[in-house]
All heavy atoms as TSV, in Angstrom:
chain	resi	resn	atom	element	x	y	z
A	1	MET	N	N	16.726	-25.787	-0.832
A	1	MET	CA	C	15.444	-25.302	-1.303
A	1	MET	C	C	15.612	-23.983	-2.059
A	1	MET	O	O	16.434	-23.154	-1.673
A	1	MET	CB	C	14.520	-25.059	-0.108
A	1	MET	CG	C	13.439	-26.115	-0.021
A	1	MET	SD	S	12.308	-25.932	1.332
A	1	MET	CE	C	11.160	-24.792	0.716
A	2	PRO	N	N	14.828	-23.777	-3.115
A	2	PRO	CA	C	14.956	-22.515	-3.855
A	2	PRO	C	C	14.376	-21.347	-3.070
A	2	PRO	O	O	13.556	-21.528	-2.182
A	2	PRO	CB	C	14.134	-22.781	-5.119
A	2	PRO	CG	C	13.199	-23.853	-4.767
A	2	PRO	CD	C	13.872	-24.688	-3.739
A	3	LYS	N	N	14.825	-20.172	-3.424
A	3	LYS	CA	C	14.315	-18.958	-2.778
A	3	LYS	C	C	12.873	-18.736	-3.191
A	3	LYS	O	O	12.476	-19.084	-4.307
A	3	LYS	CB	C	15.140	-17.749	-3.194
A	3	LYS	CG	C	16.550	-17.765	-2.696
A	3	LYS	CD	C	17.258	-16.505	-3.168
A	3	LYS	CE	C	18.679	-16.482	-2.696
A	3	LYS	NZ	N	19.382	-15.282	-3.161
A	4	GLN	N	N	12.084	-18.127	-2.302
A	4	GLN	CA	C	10.706	-17.793	-2.634
A	4	GLN	C	C	10.664	-16.389	-3.223
A	4	GLN	O	O	11.335	-15.481	-2.736
A	4	GLN	CB	C	9.834	-17.865	-1.392
A	4	GLN	CG	C	9.639	-19.279	-0.894
A	4	GLN	CD	C	8.651	-19.310	0.237
A	4	GLN	OE1	O	8.563	-18.398	1.030
A	4	GLN	NE2	N	7.894	-20.384	0.301
A	5	LYS	N	N	9.872	-16.226	-4.274
A	5	LYS	CA	C	9.756	-14.933	-4.912
A	5	LYS	C	C	8.624	-14.126	-4.271
A	5	LYS	O	O	7.597	-14.680	-3.906
A	5	LYS	CB	C	9.459	-15.102	-6.404
A	5	LYS	CG	C	10.597	-15.679	-7.182
A	5	LYS	CD	C	10.269	-15.706	-8.665
A	5	LYS	CE	C	11.449	-16.229	-9.449
A	5	LYS	NZ	N	11.163	-16.243	-10.894
A	6	THR	N	N	8.827	-12.813	-4.181
A	6	THR	CA	C	7.771	-11.938	-3.695
A	6	THR	C	C	6.808	-11.663	-4.840
A	6	THR	O	O	7.166	-11.769	-6.017
A	6	THR	CB	C	8.334	-10.598	-3.197
A	6	THR	OG1	O	9.007	-9.971	-4.282
A	6	THR	CG2	C	9.281	-10.788	-2.044
A	7	LYS	N	N	5.587	-11.295	-4.500
A	7	LYS	CA	C	4.608	-10.906	-5.517
A	7	LYS	C	C	5.022	-9.548	-6.075
A	7	LYS	O	O	5.212	-8.589	-5.321
A	7	LYS	CB	C	3.214	-10.782	-4.895
A	7	LYS	CG	C	2.674	-12.072	-4.309
A	7	LYS	CD	C	1.945	-12.856	-5.348
A	7	LYS	CE	C	1.327	-14.090	-4.716
A	7	LYS	NZ	N	0.831	-15.014	-5.692
A	8	SER	N	N	5.167	-9.465	-7.373
A	8	SER	CA	C	5.615	-8.225	-7.999
A	8	SER	C	C	4.640	-7.084	-7.759
A	8	SER	O	O	5.048	-5.943	-7.567
A	8	SER	CB	C	5.793	-8.423	-9.496
A	8	SER	OG	O	6.891	-9.269	-9.738
A	9	SER	N	N	3.347	-7.399	-7.754
A	9	SER	CA	C	2.345	-6.352	-7.542
A	9	SER	C	C	2.458	-5.781	-6.131
A	9	SER	O	O	2.349	-4.567	-5.934
A	9	SER	CB	C	0.948	-6.902	-7.779
A	9	SER	OG	O	0.700	-8.007	-6.932
A	10	ALA	N	N	2.686	-6.633	-5.147
A	10	ALA	CA	C	2.816	-6.173	-3.757
A	10	ALA	C	C	4.106	-5.381	-3.572
A	10	ALA	O	O	4.142	-4.391	-2.838
A	10	ALA	CB	C	2.785	-7.364	-2.812
A	11	LYS	N	N	5.154	-5.810	-4.254
A	11	LYS	CA	C	6.452	-5.131	-4.174
A	11	LYS	C	C	6.325	-3.678	-4.626
A	11	LYS	O	O	6.971	-2.794	-4.079
A	11	LYS	CB	C	7.418	-5.906	-5.071
A	11	LYS	CG	C	8.866	-5.570	-4.924
A	11	LYS	CD	C	9.780	-6.572	-5.611
A	11	LYS	CE	C	9.308	-7.085	-6.947
A	11	LYS	NZ	N	10.267	-7.965	-7.616
A	12	LYS	N	N	5.481	-3.430	-5.636
A	12	LYS	CA	C	5.310	-2.091	-6.173
A	12	LYS	C	C	4.384	-1.230	-5.320
A	12	LYS	O	O	4.492	-0.017	-5.332
A	12	LYS	CB	C	4.735	-2.174	-7.594
A	12	LYS	CG	C	5.666	-2.821	-8.581
A	12	LYS	CD	C	4.941	-3.158	-9.871
A	12	LYS	CE	C	5.819	-4.034	-10.751
A	12	LYS	NZ	N	5.100	-4.555	-11.919
A	13	ARG	N	N	3.457	-1.849	-4.593
A	13	ARG	CA	C	2.414	-1.105	-3.895
A	13	ARG	C	C	2.706	-0.794	-2.436
A	13	ARG	O	O	2.134	0.139	-1.876
A	13	ARG	CB	C	1.095	-1.872	-3.959
A	13	ARG	CG	C	0.456	-1.836	-5.317
A	13	ARG	CD	C	-0.826	-2.662	-5.333
A	13	ARG	NE	N	-1.529	-2.519	-6.592
A	13	ARG	CZ	C	-1.309	-3.244	-7.671
A	13	ARG	NH1	N	-0.364	-4.177	-7.651
A	13	ARG	NH2	N	-1.990	-3.056	-8.771
A	14	PHE	N	N	3.557	-1.580	-1.783
A	14	PHE	CA	C	3.759	-1.430	-0.338
A	14	PHE	C	C	5.223	-1.161	-0.008
A	14	PHE	O	O	6.120	-1.656	-0.674
A	14	PHE	CB	C	3.303	-2.700	0.390
A	14	PHE	CG	C	1.873	-3.057	0.130
A	14	PHE	CD1	C	1.556	-4.155	-0.643
A	14	PHE	CD2	C	0.844	-2.300	0.652
A	14	PHE	CE1	C	0.236	-4.499	-0.894
A	14	PHE	CE2	C	-0.480	-2.626	0.411
A	14	PHE	CZ	C	-0.779	-3.730	-0.364
A	15	LYS	N	N	5.427	-0.368	1.051
A	15	LYS	CA	C	6.767	-0.097	1.572
A	15	LYS	C	C	6.739	-0.369	3.068
A	15	LYS	O	O	5.718	-0.197	3.726
A	15	LYS	CB	C	7.147	1.361	1.340
A	15	LYS	CG	C	7.287	1.748	-0.118
A	15	LYS	CD	C	8.659	1.442	-0.645
A	15	LYS	CE	C	8.850	1.876	-2.069
A	15	LYS	NZ	N	8.644	0.853	-3.048
A	16	LEU	N	N	7.884	-0.764	3.600
A	16	LEU	CA	C	8.011	-1.007	5.027
A	16	LEU	C	C	8.536	0.248	5.713
A	16	LEU	O	O	9.466	0.885	5.211
A	16	LEU	CB	C	8.996	-2.157	5.252
A	16	LEU	CG	C	8.580	-3.235	6.227
A	16	LEU	CD1	C	7.271	-3.870	5.807
A	16	LEU	CD2	C	9.656	-4.275	6.348
A	17	THR	N	N	7.951	0.611	6.861
A	17	THR	CA	C	8.447	1.748	7.629
A	17	THR	C	C	9.589	1.269	8.525
A	17	THR	O	O	9.847	0.070	8.627
A	17	THR	CB	C	7.341	2.352	8.506
A	17	THR	OG1	O	6.919	1.374	9.456
A	17	THR	CG2	C	6.155	2.814	7.673
A	18	GLY	N	N	10.228	2.182	9.190
A	18	GLY	CA	C	11.335	1.839	10.071
A	18	GLY	C	C	10.921	0.988	11.252
A	18	GLY	O	O	11.699	0.198	11.767
A	19	THR	N	N	9.666	1.151	11.685
A	19	THR	CA	C	9.171	0.390	12.839
A	19	THR	C	C	8.535	-0.933	12.432
A	19	THR	O	O	8.016	-1.650	13.279
A	19	THR	CB	C	8.148	1.210	13.641
A	19	THR	OG1	O	7.098	1.621	12.762
A	19	THR	CG2	C	8.797	2.426	14.268
A	20	GLY	N	N	8.536	-1.231	11.124
A	20	GLY	CA	C	8.015	-2.517	10.661
A	20	GLY	C	C	6.572	-2.497	10.207
A	20	GLY	O	O	6.012	-3.530	9.862
A	21	LYS	N	N	5.952	-1.318	10.207
A	21	LYS	CA	C	4.575	-1.212	9.711
A	21	LYS	C	C	4.609	-1.139	8.186
A	21	LYS	O	O	5.646	-0.843	7.596
A	21	LYS	CB	C	3.895	0.025	10.300
A	21	LYS	CG	C	3.715	-0.064	11.800
A	21	LYS	CD	C	3.172	1.218	12.356
A	21	LYS	CE	C	3.075	1.121	13.864
A	21	LYS	NZ	N	2.742	2.415	14.464
A	22	ILE	N	N	3.472	-1.378	7.559
A	22	ILE	CA	C	3.416	-1.389	6.097
A	22	ILE	C	C	2.644	-0.156	5.615
A	22	ILE	O	O	1.517	0.084	6.035
A	22	ILE	CB	C	2.763	-2.682	5.580
A	22	ILE	CG1	C	3.547	-3.886	6.093
A	22	ILE	CG2	C	2.722	-2.681	4.067
A	22	ILE	CD1	C	2.885	-5.207	5.841
A	23	LYS	N	N	3.285	0.601	4.722
A	23	LYS	CA	C	2.728	1.833	4.198
A	23	LYS	C	C	2.096	1.575	2.833
A	23	LYS	O	O	2.590	0.762	2.068
A	23	LYS	CB	C	3.869	2.840	4.073
A	23	LYS	CG	C	3.469	4.270	4.087
A	23	LYS	CD	C	4.654	5.186	4.352
A	23	LYS	CE	C	5.666	5.157	3.234
A	23	LYS	NZ	N	6.643	6.247	3.299
A	24	ARG	N	N	1.012	2.275	2.544
A	24	ARG	CA	C	0.337	2.142	1.255
A	24	ARG	C	C	-0.145	3.505	0.791
A	24	ARG	O	O	-0.218	4.446	1.576
A	24	ARG	CB	C	-0.859	1.200	1.362
A	24	ARG	CG	C	-2.001	1.788	2.185
A	24	ARG	CD	C	-3.257	0.950	2.110
A	24	ARG	NE	N	-4.308	1.499	2.939
A	24	ARG	CZ	C	-5.188	2.405	2.532
A	24	ARG	NH1	N	-5.134	2.886	1.309
A	24	ARG	NH2	N	-6.134	2.839	3.346
A	25	LYS	N	N	-0.495	3.575	-0.491
A	25	LYS	CA	C	-1.070	4.806	-1.034
A	25	LYS	C	C	-2.578	4.633	-1.188
A	25	LYS	O	O	-3.079	3.516	-1.267
A	25	LYS	CB	C	-0.441	5.134	-2.391
A	25	LYS	CG	C	0.990	5.590	-2.269
A	25	LYS	CD	C	1.510	6.102	-3.583
A	25	LYS	CE	C	2.927	6.598	-3.401
A	25	LYS	NZ	N	3.527	7.034	-4.648
A	26	HIS	N	N	-3.286	5.748	-1.250
A	26	HIS	CA	C	-4.734	5.715	-1.432
A	26	HIS	C	C	-5.087	5.438	-2.894
A	26	HIS	O	O	-4.343	5.811	-3.802
A	26	HIS	CB	C	-5.346	7.048	-1.035
A	26	HIS	CG	C	-5.425	7.246	0.443
A	26	HIS	ND1	N	-6.399	6.678	1.214
A	26	HIS	CD2	C	-4.644	7.940	1.290
A	26	HIS	CE1	C	-6.220	7.017	2.470
A	26	HIS	NE2	N	-5.150	7.796	2.545
A	27	ALA	N	N	-6.228	4.835	-3.089
A	27	ALA	CA	C	-6.760	4.598	-4.435
A	27	ALA	C	C	-7.577	5.822	-4.878
A	27	ALA	O	O	-7.766	6.762	-4.097
A	27	ALA	CB	C	-7.633	3.355	-4.430
A	28	PHE	N	N	-8.076	5.799	-6.096
A	28	PHE	CA	C	-8.979	6.819	-6.650
A	28	PHE	C	C	-8.308	8.181	-6.841
A	28	PHE	O	O	-8.945	9.211	-6.726
A	28	PHE	CB	C	-10.246	6.971	-5.786
A	28	PHE	CG	C	-10.944	5.677	-5.519
A	28	PHE	CD1	C	-10.935	5.124	-4.250
A	28	PHE	CD2	C	-11.588	4.987	-6.537
A	28	PHE	CE1	C	-11.571	3.922	-3.994
A	28	PHE	CE2	C	-12.228	3.791	-6.298
A	28	PHE	CZ	C	-12.215	3.255	-5.022
A	29	LYS	N	N	-7.022	8.206	-7.168
A	29	LYS	CA	C	-6.327	9.476	-7.354
A	29	LYS	C	C	-5.662	9.542	-8.725
A	29	LYS	O	O	-4.808	10.379	-8.960
A	29	LYS	CB	C	-5.272	9.646	-6.241
A	29	LYS	CG	C	-4.532	10.976	-6.215
A	29	LYS	CD	C	-5.390	12.087	-5.696
A	29	LYS	CE	C	-4.801	13.452	-5.639
A	29	LYS	NZ	N	-3.621	13.824	-6.290
A	30	SER	N	N	-6.041	8.655	-9.657
A	30	SER	CA	C	-5.327	8.612	-10.924
A	30	SER	C	C	-6.047	9.322	-12.079
A	30	SER	O	O	-5.403	9.913	-12.927
A	30	SER	CB	C	-5.042	7.167	-11.316
A	30	SER	OG	O	-6.241	6.451	-11.388
A	31	HIS	N	N	-7.362	9.275	-12.114
A	31	HIS	CA	C	-8.093	9.933	-13.206
A	31	HIS	C	C	-9.501	10.288	-12.735
A	31	HIS	O	O	-9.889	9.948	-11.630
A	31	HIS	CB	C	-8.134	9.043	-14.459
A	31	HIS	CG	C	-8.821	7.745	-14.246
A	31	HIS	ND1	N	-10.091	7.488	-14.662
A	31	HIS	CD2	C	-8.431	6.605	-13.609
A	31	HIS	CE1	C	-10.436	6.244	-14.324
A	31	HIS	NE2	N	-9.445	5.700	-13.673
A	32	ILE	N	N	-10.234	10.994	-13.591
A	32	ILE	CA	C	-11.564	11.542	-13.267
A	32	ILE	C	C	-11.471	12.380	-11.992
A	32	ILE	O	O	-12.187	12.163	-11.015
A	32	ILE	CB	C	-12.648	10.433	-13.133
A	32	ILE	CG1	C	-12.515	9.405	-14.241
A	32	ILE	CG2	C	-14.053	11.054	-13.171
A	32	ILE	CD1	C	-13.472	8.243	-14.141
A	33	LEU	N	N	-10.569	13.340	-12.011
A	33	LEU	CA	C	-10.330	14.154	-10.827
A	33	LEU	C	C	-11.145	15.443	-10.810
A	33	LEU	O	O	-11.207	16.113	-9.781
A	33	LEU	CB	C	-8.837	14.501	-10.736
A	33	LEU	CG	C	-7.896	13.310	-10.611
A	33	LEU	CD1	C	-6.449	13.755	-10.714
A	33	LEU	CD2	C	-8.124	12.559	-9.322
A	34	THR	N	N	-11.796	15.781	-11.925
A	34	THR	CA	C	-12.513	17.056	-11.998
A	34	THR	C	C	-13.731	17.090	-11.082
A	34	THR	O	O	-14.057	18.130	-10.523
A	34	THR	CB	C	-12.961	17.353	-13.434
A	34	THR	OG1	O	-13.657	16.219	-13.946
A	34	THR	CG2	C	-11.783	17.652	-14.319
A	35	LYS	N	N	-14.387	15.964	-10.912
A	35	LYS	CA	C	-15.593	15.942	-10.064
A	35	LYS	C	C	-15.286	15.770	-8.579
A	35	LYS	O	O	-16.170	15.891	-7.752
A	35	LYS	CB	C	-16.558	14.862	-10.531
A	35	LYS	CG	C	-16.024	13.447	-10.424
A	35	LYS	CD	C	-17.089	12.416	-10.774
A	35	LYS	CE	C	-17.126	12.145	-12.245
A	35	LYS	NZ	N	-17.933	10.979	-12.601
A	36	LYS	N	N	-14.027	15.498	-8.247
A	36	LYS	CA	C	-13.654	15.316	-6.840
A	36	LYS	C	C	-13.227	16.657	-6.251
A	36	LYS	O	O	-12.566	17.454	-6.910
A	36	LYS	CB	C	-12.509	14.300	-6.730
A	36	LYS	CG	C	-12.936	12.921	-7.167
A	36	LYS	CD	C	-11.803	11.954	-7.292
A	36	LYS	CE	C	-12.299	10.658	-7.902
A	36	LYS	NZ	N	-11.254	9.850	-8.471
A	37	SER	N	N	-13.612	16.879	-5.009
A	37	SER	CA	C	-13.299	18.154	-4.372
A	37	SER	C	C	-11.813	18.259	-4.073
A	37	SER	O	O	-11.099	17.257	-3.990
A	37	SER	CB	C	-14.095	18.305	-3.078
A	37	SER	OG	O	-13.616	17.407	-2.113
A	38	LYS	N	N	-11.365	19.495	-3.880
A	38	LYS	CA	C	-9.960	19.757	-3.580
A	38	LYS	C	C	-9.568	19.072	-2.268
A	38	LYS	O	O	-8.481	18.493	-2.152
A	38	LYS	CB	C	-9.753	21.266	-3.477
A	38	LYS	CG	C	-8.340	21.712	-3.538
A	38	LYS	CD	C	-8.286	23.229	-3.653
A	38	LYS	CE	C	-6.915	23.667	-4.075
A	38	LYS	NZ	N	-6.852	25.101	-4.333
A	39	LYS	N	N	-10.454	19.135	-1.299
A	39	LYS	CA	C	-10.200	18.523	0.015
A	39	LYS	C	C	-10.035	17.006	-0.111
A	39	LYS	O	O	-9.143	16.407	0.497
A	39	LYS	CB	C	-11.355	18.857	0.946
A	39	LYS	CG	C	-11.246	18.303	2.337
A	39	LYS	CD	C	-12.474	18.676	3.164
A	39	LYS	CE	C	-12.424	18.082	4.537
A	39	LYS	NZ	N	-13.632	18.410	5.309
A	40	ARG	N	N	-10.908	16.398	-0.914
A	40	ARG	CA	C	-10.868	14.942	-1.106
A	40	ARG	C	C	-9.571	14.519	-1.793
A	40	ARG	O	O	-8.925	13.548	-1.397
A	40	ARG	CB	C	-12.084	14.520	-1.927
A	40	ARG	CG	C	-12.224	13.045	-2.150
A	40	ARG	CD	C	-13.538	12.796	-2.847
A	40	ARG	NE	N	-13.608	11.471	-3.412
A	40	ARG	CZ	C	-14.526	11.090	-4.297
A	40	ARG	NH1	N	-15.450	11.927	-4.692
A	40	ARG	NH2	N	-14.526	9.876	-4.775
A	41	LYS	N	N	-9.160	15.260	-2.839
A	41	LYS	CA	C	-7.937	14.930	-3.574
A	41	LYS	C	C	-6.703	15.107	-2.684
A	41	LYS	O	O	-5.766	14.330	-2.762
A	41	LYS	CB	C	-7.819	15.790	-4.827
A	41	LYS	CG	C	-8.791	15.392	-5.919
A	41	LYS	CD	C	-8.553	16.169	-7.175
A	41	LYS	CE	C	-9.158	17.545	-7.085
A	41	LYS	NZ	N	-9.184	18.243	-8.385
A	42	LEU	N	N	-6.717	16.125	-1.837
A	42	LEU	CA	C	-5.600	16.363	-0.932
A	42	LEU	C	C	-5.459	15.226	0.071
A	42	LEU	O	O	-4.362	14.770	0.362
A	42	LEU	CB	C	-5.794	17.692	-0.201
A	42	LEU	CG	C	-4.634	18.134	0.673
A	42	LEU	CD1	C	-3.424	18.452	-0.198
A	42	LEU	CD2	C	-5.016	19.330	1.498
A	43	LYS	N	N	-6.594	14.735	0.584
A	43	LYS	CA	C	-6.557	13.621	1.541
A	43	LYS	C	C	-6.067	12.344	0.874
A	43	LYS	O	O	-5.392	11.525	1.499
A	43	LYS	CB	C	-7.947	13.385	2.141
A	43	LYS	CG	C	-8.328	14.422	3.175
A	43	LYS	CD	C	-9.591	14.026	3.877
A	43	LYS	CE	C	-9.566	14.545	5.293
A	43	LYS	NZ	N	-10.361	13.760	6.208
A	44	LEU	N	N	-6.370	12.155	-0.409
A	44	LEU	CA	C	-5.942	10.962	-1.136
A	44	LEU	C	C	-4.450	11.009	-1.478
A	44	LEU	O	O	-3.854	9.981	-1.771
A	44	LEU	CB	C	-6.763	10.803	-2.426
A	44	LEU	CG	C	-8.237	10.451	-2.261
A	44	LEU	CD1	C	-8.921	10.480	-3.614
A	44	LEU	CD2	C	-8.413	9.102	-1.605
A	45	THR	N	N	-3.860	12.194	-1.444
A	45	THR	CA	C	-2.455	12.352	-1.783
A	45	THR	C	C	-1.546	11.689	-0.757
A	45	THR	O	O	-0.552	11.073	-1.100
A	45	THR	CB	C	-2.099	13.850	-1.885
A	45	THR	OG1	O	-2.898	14.422	-2.911
A	45	THR	CG2	C	-0.642	14.054	-2.228
A	46	HIS	N	N	-1.894	11.828	0.524
A	46	HIS	CA	C	-1.036	11.344	1.598
A	46	HIS	C	C	-1.127	9.832	1.739
A	46	HIS	O	O	-2.183	9.242	1.567
A	46	HIS	CB	C	-1.417	12.022	2.909
A	46	HIS	CG	C	-1.415	13.515	2.816
A	46	HIS	ND1	N	-0.279	14.239	2.544
A	46	HIS	CD2	C	-2.412	14.417	2.915
A	46	HIS	CE1	C	-0.573	15.519	2.513
A	46	HIS	NE2	N	-1.873	15.662	2.718
A	47	SER	N	N	-0.010	9.216	2.082
A	47	SER	CA	C	-0.001	7.761	2.270
A	47	SER	C	C	-0.494	7.424	3.667
A	47	SER	O	O	-0.514	8.276	4.563
A	47	SER	CB	C	1.393	7.201	2.039
A	47	SER	OG	O	2.302	7.804	2.917
A	48	THR	N	N	-0.877	6.178	3.861
A	48	THR	CA	C	-1.401	5.718	5.135
A	48	THR	C	C	-0.874	4.323	5.403
A	48	THR	O	O	-0.153	3.763	4.589
A	48	THR	CB	C	-2.946	5.755	5.126
A	48	THR	OG1	O	-3.422	5.423	6.422
A	48	THR	CG2	C	-3.520	4.799	4.116
A	49	LEU	N	N	-1.247	3.757	6.529
A	49	LEU	CA	C	-0.799	2.420	6.896
A	49	LEU	C	C	-1.830	1.385	6.475
A	49	LEU	O	O	-3.024	1.674	6.396
A	49	LEU	CB	C	-0.567	2.335	8.403
A	49	LEU	CG	C	0.534	3.240	8.954
A	49	LEU	CD1	C	0.580	3.140	10.464
A	49	LEU	CD2	C	1.879	2.904	8.364
A	50	VAL	N	N	-1.377	0.175	6.225
A	50	VAL	CA	C	-2.274	-0.936	5.906
A	50	VAL	C	C	-3.049	-1.295	7.166
A	50	VAL	O	O	-2.496	-1.290	8.267
A	50	VAL	CB	C	-1.450	-2.145	5.398
A	50	VAL	CG1	C	-2.306	-3.378	5.270
A	50	VAL	CG2	C	-0.799	-1.814	4.078
A	51	HIS	N	N	-4.333	-1.587	7.023
A	51	HIS	CA	C	-5.178	-1.941	8.161
A	51	HIS	C	C	-4.675	-3.227	8.808
A	51	HIS	O	O	-4.168	-4.122	8.116
A	51	HIS	CB	C	-6.629	-2.123	7.693
A	51	HIS	CG	C	-7.600	-2.173	8.824
A	51	HIS	ND1	N	-7.939	-3.346	9.431
A	51	HIS	CD2	C	-8.284	-1.199	9.458
A	51	HIS	CE1	C	-8.810	-3.107	10.404
A	51	HIS	NE2	N	-9.028	-1.800	10.435
A	52	GLU	N	N	-4.817	-3.295	10.123
A	52	GLU	CA	C	-4.269	-4.441	10.869
A	52	GLU	C	C	-4.861	-5.777	10.440
A	52	GLU	O	O	-4.213	-6.813	10.570
A	52	GLU	CB	C	-4.456	-4.232	12.372
A	52	GLU	CG	C	-5.895	-4.029	12.801
A	52	GLU	CD	C	-6.028	-3.485	14.219
A	52	GLU	OE1	O	-5.153	-2.723	14.640
A	52	GLU	OE2	O	-7.016	-3.844	14.874
A	53	ALA	N	N	-6.095	-5.764	9.903
A	53	ALA	CA	C	-6.714	-7.005	9.435
A	53	ALA	C	C	-6.032	-7.528	8.168
A	53	ALA	O	O	-6.085	-8.727	7.887
A	53	ALA	CB	C	-8.201	-6.787	9.176
A	54	ASP	N	N	-5.390	-6.644	7.411
A	54	ASP	CA	C	-4.769	-7.027	6.150
A	54	ASP	C	C	-3.253	-7.207	6.237
A	54	ASP	O	O	-2.623	-7.626	5.268
A	54	ASP	CB	C	-5.079	-5.972	5.081
A	54	ASP	CG	C	-6.563	-5.810	4.866
A	54	ASP	OD1	O	-7.264	-6.835	4.846
A	54	ASP	OD2	O	-7.029	-4.655	4.736
A	55	VAL	N	N	-2.673	-6.891	7.376
A	55	VAL	CA	C	-1.210	-6.910	7.514
A	55	VAL	C	C	-0.638	-8.295	7.237
A	55	VAL	O	O	0.354	-8.421	6.509
A	55	VAL	CB	C	-0.797	-6.410	8.914
A	55	VAL	CG1	C	0.659	-6.714	9.185
A	55	VAL	CG2	C	-1.037	-4.918	9.015
A	56	GLU	N	N	-1.232	-9.335	7.786
A	56	GLU	CA	C	-0.702	-10.696	7.602
A	56	GLU	C	C	-0.696	-11.105	6.131
A	56	GLU	O	O	0.256	-11.715	5.649
A	56	GLU	CB	C	-1.511	-11.702	8.426
A	56	GLU	CG	C	-1.184	-11.666	9.901
A	56	GLU	CD	C	0.288	-11.893	10.203
A	56	GLU	OE1	O	0.888	-12.833	9.622
A	56	GLU	OE2	O	0.855	-11.132	11.000
A	57	ASN	N	N	-1.763	-10.750	5.422
A	57	ASN	CA	C	-1.880	-11.080	4.005
A	57	ASN	C	C	-0.798	-10.369	3.185
A	57	ASN	O	O	-0.146	-10.985	2.328
A	57	ASN	CB	C	-3.270	-10.698	3.494
A	57	ASN	CG	C	-3.556	-11.234	2.122
A	57	ASN	OD1	O	-2.848	-12.101	1.628
A	57	ASN	ND2	N	-4.581	-10.712	1.490
A	58	VAL	N	N	-0.575	-9.101	3.475
A	58	VAL	CA	C	0.440	-8.333	2.747
A	58	VAL	C	C	1.837	-8.850	3.076
A	58	VAL	O	O	2.681	-8.978	2.188
A	58	VAL	CB	C	0.317	-6.826	3.071
A	58	VAL	CG1	C	1.445	-6.047	2.440
A	58	VAL	CG2	C	-1.018	-6.294	2.595
A	59	LYS	N	N	2.078	-9.170	4.333
A	59	LYS	CA	C	3.386	-9.696	4.726
A	59	LYS	C	C	3.677	-11.009	4.019
A	59	LYS	O	O	4.806	-11.276	3.623
A	59	LYS	CB	C	3.439	-9.902	6.245
A	59	LYS	CG	C	3.725	-8.636	7.003
A	59	LYS	CD	C	3.937	-8.930	8.463
A	59	LYS	CE	C	4.337	-7.675	9.210
A	59	LYS	NZ	N	4.584	-7.925	10.623
A	60	GLN	N	N	2.649	-11.828	3.852
A	60	GLN	CA	C	2.836	-13.110	3.167
A	60	GLN	C	C	3.169	-12.874	1.694
A	60	GLN	O	O	4.021	-13.564	1.130
A	60	GLN	CB	C	1.580	-13.967	3.306
A	60	GLN	CG	C	1.800	-15.401	2.861
A	60	GLN	CD	C	0.672	-15.909	1.984
A	60	GLN	OE1	O	-0.405	-15.341	1.938
A	60	GLN	NE2	N	0.938	-16.980	1.284
A	61	GLN	N	N	2.538	-11.871	1.083
A	61	GLN	CA	C	2.824	-11.556	-0.312
A	61	GLN	C	C	4.239	-11.013	-0.487
A	61	GLN	O	O	4.897	-11.250	-1.487
A	61	GLN	CB	C	1.827	-10.535	-0.850
A	61	GLN	CG	C	0.437	-11.104	-1.017
A	61	GLN	CD	C	-0.533	-10.084	-1.526
A	61	GLN	OE1	O	-0.154	-9.066	-2.097
A	61	GLN	NE2	N	-1.814	-10.341	-1.330
A	62	LEU	N	N	4.710	-10.275	0.522
A	62	LEU	CA	C	6.063	-9.732	0.479
A	62	LEU	C	C	7.093	-10.712	1.018
A	62	LEU	O	O	8.282	-10.422	1.060
A	62	LEU	CB	C	6.131	-8.438	1.303
A	62	LEU	CG	C	5.335	-7.255	0.767
A	62	LEU	CD1	C	5.333	-6.117	1.766
A	62	LEU	CD2	C	5.888	-6.791	-0.571
A	63	ARG	N	N	6.628	-11.882	1.447
A	63	ARG	CA	C	7.473	-12.941	2.012
A	63	ARG	C	C	8.226	-12.456	3.256
A	63	ARG	O	O	9.404	-12.691	3.423
A	63	ARG	CB	C	8.466	-13.472	0.987
A	63	ARG	CG	C	7.828	-14.003	-0.272
A	63	ARG	CD	C	7.122	-15.325	-0.046
A	63	ARG	NE	N	6.666	-15.867	-1.315
A	63	ARG	CZ	C	5.407	-16.242	-1.526
A	63	ARG	NH1	N	4.528	-16.169	-0.591
A	63	ARG	NH2	N	5.064	-16.715	-2.701
A	64	LEU	N	N	7.508	-11.714	4.122
A	64	LEU	CA	C	8.076	-11.259	5.392
A	64	LEU	C	C	7.566	-12.160	6.502
A	64	LEU	O	O	6.495	-12.728	6.411
A	64	LEU	CB	C	7.655	-9.823	5.683
A	64	LEU	CG	C	8.058	-8.780	4.655
A	64	LEU	CD1	C	7.406	-7.449	4.978
A	64	LEU	CD2	C	9.557	-8.624	4.605
A	65	LYS	N	N	8.299	-12.253	7.567
A	65	LYS	CA	C	7.827	-13.030	8.722
A	65	LYS	C	C	7.905	-12.199	9.966
A	65	LYS	O	O	8.667	-11.312	10.136
A	65	LYS	CB	C	8.656	-14.298	8.927
A	65	LYS	CG	C	7.979	-15.549	8.477
A	65	LYS	CD	C	6.666	-15.728	9.148
A	65	LYS	CE	C	5.948	-16.945	8.639
A	65	LYS	NZ	N	4.612	-17.036	9.037
């Protein structure tokens, strides 16, 4: 059987942590930053984990089991 390819978009957006959790970056940090507060932009800078409801979907896109 041929190898399964991962989704290129998911490959670029998600990283796996050492414990097997999936890390992601926040949205809304690329443009129109003048109207956003300093506190809001700082919170968007830090990465976070994918919500547990979405983990299975992301793992399937990354072809993880």
